[in-house]
N, C-alpha and C positions, 0 to 999 in steps of 0.2 A: 510738070517735070516730064521729060521724054521717057519713052519706053526703053530703058536700058537696065541691064542687070545691076543689082546693088553690089554684088561681090563677084569677083572672078572665082573665088573658092568653090562656089556651088557647082559651076561647070567643070572645073578641074577635078573636084571630088568625085563627081559622077563618072568622069573619064577614067580616073584611077580605079574605081570600084569595078567598072566594066572590064578594065584590063586585068584586074585580079580574077574576075570570073573567067576570062579567056585562058588564064594560066591554070585554073583549077579544073576546067572542062576535060582535058586529057586524063587527069588522074581519076576523075569521076567516071569517065568512060571505061577506063581499065577496071575499076572496081565493079561496074555494072556488067561488064563482059564476063568477069569471073564469079559473079554472085551466084548463079545457079550451081556452079561447080562446088562452091564452098558450102552452100546451104543444104542442098539435097542432091548429091552427086549420083546416087543410085536411082533416083526417080526422074531424072532428066533424060528423056529419050533423044535420039538424034534429030528427029523432026521438031520436037519442042525446042531443042537447042538452036536449030537453024532458024526457026521462027523468032526466037528471042534475039539471036545475033542480028538478023536482018532488020527486025523491028527497031532494035537499038541503033543500028547503023542509020536507018532512015530518021530516027529521032535526033541523032547527033548532027545529021546534015541540017535539019530544021533549026536546031539550037545554034549551030555555028552561023547559019544564015541570019538568024535574029540577032545574035550577038554582034556580028559584023555590021549589020544595019544600025544597031544602037551605038556602036563605037563611032561610026561615021557621023551620026547625028551629034554625038557628044563632042567630037572633034570640031564640028562646025559651030556648035554652041560656044565652045571654049574660044575659038577664033573670033566669033562675033563679040564675046564679052571682052576679050583683050582689045579689040578695035574700038569698042564703045568706051572703055576706060581710057585708052590712049587719045581718043578724040574729044574727051570731055574737057571743057574749059578749065584752066587752072585757077581762075578767079572765083570758083565756087567756094573755096575755102578761105577766101579773103574776108577780113572783118569789116 
């Protein structure tokens, strides 16, 4: 049997979950930006707040980069799965 995916659903499921993660990331970022202000507003100095903000900013850049890369791979896998299913011979299901 050739190396082809059994189901298109696995590739498209991964793509949809990565898309969900891309939608949640801005909300998570907003919560993380405001977390020090909510938890300990009197104890967060300007310097600590700046370090937190720019560290979070750098972390979000890395997260968006990794998510973008994963989405591109998932799109390619979905396309390959669709092509493999479309190219499969129809007589496999014949009795």
